[in-house]
N, C-alpha and C positions, 0 to 999 in steps of 0.2 A: 103892658106887661103888668103881670104880678111879681112882687119881688121874691127874687131866690125862685122862680119860675122859669123852665125856658120853654118857648114856644117850639111847635111845631115846625115852623119855617127856619127860628134859630138852631135846632137843635138838627136838622138833616146836613148840617155842615160839620157834625161830628168831633166836636171837641178840639181844636184846635184854637190854644190862646195867641190873642196877637197882640200889638203891642196897643192895639186900638179896642182889645174887648175877647172875649171869648165868640170865638165863631165857629162853628161845625159844619164838616162837608162829607157830600154824597151826594149821590145820584143827580150830580149838575143843574140843581135848585140855587137859584140866585143869592148873592151872600147877604145877610143880615149879620151884624153885629153889637153884640151886646156892651153897654158899657163896661169900663175898667174893672176887670174883678175885683172884688175884696181882698184885700192880700189875709192867706189863711192865717189862722190866732195862734201868736208863737208861743209854745208853753212855757206857762207861769212856772218861774223858779223855785224851786222850792226853798223852805228856811235852811240857814245853815246850823248844822245840827252842834250842837249845844256841848259845850269842852268842859261842862262841870263832869268828873267822874260817877260813876254808879257807887250807890254805899257798897261798903263792904256784906261780904255774904247777898248780895243781894240778886237776885237771876234776874237776866234779860228779858223780857218782856217776852210772850211768845208771839210772832204773827200770823197772823192770819191768810192762809194761800189765799191766792185770787182764784177765780174758777177758771173754767178753761174758758176759751175763745176760741171759733174756727183756726185764727190765724199761729194760735198757740200749740192748738192739736198739730194744724200742718209742719208746724216750723218742727215737732216731736219725731214728725214722719221725712221730713226731707220734701217734703210735698209744696208746690208754688199751689197755694189759694188765690185767686187772684182778682182782680173788679176793674173794668173799663171805668176810666177818668173822666165823667160827663159832666161835670159842674165844677162851681168854686162857692156855692152856698154853705154856711157851717156846716148842716146838716149831713149833706152828703162825702165833707172831706172827714167829719167825723165817723159814718159809718165806711167809710175805705180804711182810716187808721184805724181803728177799734177790731176792724173782723178779716183784715186782706193782709197775708205777708207779701204781695204782690202787686203793681198796680200798669196796667197799658195805656199807653199816652199814643194820642190819633195824632198823624204828622202826615197831612194832605197837601199833595203836591200844591192845588189852588191856593194854600195861605204858607206854605214853607216856600213859595220860588213861585210867585204871584205874575212875577214879570223875571224874565229872564237873569238868572245872576244875582238877585237881588232877592235875600235868603232872611227869614223872620223865625228864629229859633224860640219863641217865646214860649208856645205850650211846652217844649223839651224842659225849659230852664222850670215853668212854675212847676210843672208836677213832678220835676227831676228834683227839685229843691224840698218841695212836700214829700215825697217818698224817702227821701235821703232821711230828713227830720223825724220820720216815722217808723225809719227802720225798714222799709220795704224795696224790694227789689222789684226792676221796670222790664217792661218789652213795651218797644217802640214802631211805628209803623202804619201804614203802610206805605212804601217808600216808591211802590212802582203799582201802581193801581190806573189801569186805561178808562174807567168809571171816574176819575178824580184827576184832571188834565186841568190847567188854565187855557186859554184860546190860542196865546203866543207858542204851544205845543203842538194844541189839537190843529192849527190855522198856519204853523208857522214853514209851511212845502219844504223842510227838512230834507236831504237826500241821506242815505243810508249812514253815509261816514256821521254826515253832521248829527244824525240823531240820536248814535251810539256817543256821537263825545255829547251831546244834551245829555244824557242818561246817565252817564259815569260823572260827569260832571255832579249833577244833581245830585246822587248816593252820597259822592265823596264827600261837600259841603256840607251834609245834616250828620253822616255819620263821624266826620273826621275829630270836630268839637265835643265828642260824646266819647269819645276813647274811653272803656273803660269804666264810664260810666253808665251804660245802658247793658245790662246783661243780653240781652236778645232782640232781634232785630227781625221783625216780619218783612220781609225784600220784597216781594212779588205775589201779589192777592190776585185772585180770580181775573187769570189771564183768559186768552182767547180759548174757544174751547165749540166751536160749529156745531149746529148751528145758533147757538143761546147767546151768543158771544160776538157780534161782527163789529166792533168799535174802537178794537185794539190795534192804535196806529202802529205801536213797536212791531206787534206781529205783522201788520201789512207793509210797514218798508223795511224792517230790518230782517223778519223773518221767526222761526220761532226760537232761533240759538240767544233772541236779546234777552231772556232769561238767565242762562249761563251769563253772559256777560255782567249783567247787574249784581249776581251770585259772585262773580269775579271781581268786580269792584267796591262791593262792600266785604270780603276778607282781605280787600289791600287797605282799605279804609280802618279793619280793626281787624286782626288777627284773631283775637281772643273773643270774640263775640260769636254770641248763638246764632246761626242765620236759619231762618227759616221761612217754608216756602207756604203760602194760606191756599185756603180752597173752600169751596162750597158748593153744595151736598158732599163729599166724601168719608162720612164717619159709618158709612152702610157699604156693606159688598154691592149692592142696587143703585147706589149713589151715581147721579150722571156726571159728575167730575171724580169720579174713584179712580176710572180709569186712565184718566188722562194726570191725575197725581199720580199713580204713580209711573206713568212712565217719565215725568217730570224729575222727581225721585229718583228716579233709577239712574237717569241721566247725571243729574248732579252730584250726586255720590259716587258714580263713577270718577267723579274727577275731586274730589274733597270739597266741593262746594256748598255740600248743605249739612246741618247739625240736626235740623228739623223738620216735623211737617205739622201743619195749622189743620184742625179742624172747626169750622166756627160752630157748628151744631144748633142754627136756629131750630127749634124743637116745637112740631105742630103746629106752623104757622098755617100751614092749610089743609094735614090731615088731621085726624084724633086718635090714631094709634100710634103712640111711642115706638122709635125702635126697639128690635130685638136685642137685650142684654150682652146676649153671646155672638149675635152676629156682629156689637159693636167691636167687642172686646177682639173679634178676630181680625178684622179689617184692622184694628189698631197693633195687630201683629203683623199684618201683613207686610206694613211698609218697611220692616225691618230697620225702624231708625226712631229717634228719642218722639215721642208724639205730643202737643200739646193743645190742648181744647182750648180755643182762643174768646172766642165770644156766645158764650153759652146762656141760652135763655128758654125757656117753655112758655109759648106762649098759651094763654087758653081761650082765646075767640071763639073756638069751637065746641068749646065742654060743656056741655048741658051739664044741671040740676045745682043744688043750693052752693050758695059761696064757700059753707064749708066742706062740701062733696067736692068741689071743683079745684081746693087751695089744697086736697087730702091726696087728690091723683094728684097734680103737680108738684108734691112732697114725693112720690112714688117714682115720679120720673126722675127728679136733680137724686133721688138717693142712688136709682140705677145704673144712672148713667156715672156717678163718682163711681160708685164700686166697680164701673167696668172700666174707668179710668187705672182703680189702684189694683184690680185682679191682672189687667195685660200685662204689667209687670215693666210696658215702655211708657206710659204717660207720665210726663216728667208735673204737670200741673194743670187744673182749669180755671177760665180767666170768665166769671158772671158778668154780663153784657150792660151793666150801669150800677145803681146803687137801692134806686126805690121805682116802684111801678109807674109813677107820672111823669119821670123825665124819663121812658124809656121811650128807644124810637118807634115801638109797637103802640103808644099811645098817644103819640105826639105829630108824626106823622103821614098824614092821612093821604097821600098820595104813594105810601109804600105797600105793596103786597104784605098782607098779615097786618095789617093797623086794623086797632078796634078799641075805642075807650075801657073796653072790659079785658083787653089781652092780659093784663098784670101778671108779667112775664119773669119778675124778678122776686130776690129772697125779702126784701123790705116793701112796706105797703106804701101807701101816699102817706100816711102818717108817721112813718118813719120805723113803723115796730114789726117786728119777725115775724114771717109767716112761717107755717108749717115746712116748708121746701127748707127754711133755714134750720128748723131743729132736726131735720132728715139728715143734711150734711154731717150736721153735729154729732149724731151718734153717728153715721158711718166713720169717720175720723177717732172719734172717740175707740170706737172699738180698732181701729189699726192703730191706736196711739197704746194700748194698752202695755 
């Protein structure tokens, strides 16, 4: 393993930091743990200001204003420009702190409760502390995702009442210690959706009302947190999860249990045509609830042309979708799914649909340099921040 480089097998477990190191979870692949993460560098204290008074009639030196950043522009308009925390190397952390005002922390069940009622919340502590030191708000989850469960849940032979107890206990034990510290929680992610998803044990044993039960437990655990339902693809009128998302959002909204809907928006994994901007705006508005783009990236594996042409194509998609967010009036934030291309799931996980070493889906290239998509987003935010 190269230093500060996450292999595809490690990255599949998607950013849960355990006491044994950084481990990443998804898609049921075997766990591999990295060495203990290097603690992010503390801020170097500035020297104490001089106590010597300025000479009489000497004007104070003029301070040159700092150039705008993504996060400073987003702050001006009250928008969350976020990043998925996916590494503990200094380059990734530097990109995150300098460019984003919001960070997403993955809390997978396989790691947070690998054994029943034994909880490991190291990822929340590690990235939560980093976010606090860098004045970033946080979003955490997915608390309930049927594709990310340890064997003791999947093969525990629980009856309905027992599984409800397991579900409620898991949510409470994770959220309660971070009451008031995490701004937003992704409660349920990608639930049952026949015929596409057939492995949802909660739907099989409890029924579709398990989603309401999960949100009720979350509301009790932190009444002031923003509770979000997350799914994909549900950003367009013809997305195969859009109808289900409407159904679940409407049910939860009628009971006061939901505060936002998450749209993942992993774009161009299969197709070569980006979504229609106006359709995305209409779909966002149709939920009649605040919208959060939770896992945004633009995959270039099927886009032809020179590298410059492909990057310019990508930049236009980033621009259009950020504009869609802001023009909709209901989108509260957009979180990019990682820092640099070579740490993206689409370049590191060969078993994933959408994998390619040429996917280049993020705002920064392998050398941590900003790409045209980064400057396209800057341009959009500058227009709105004027």
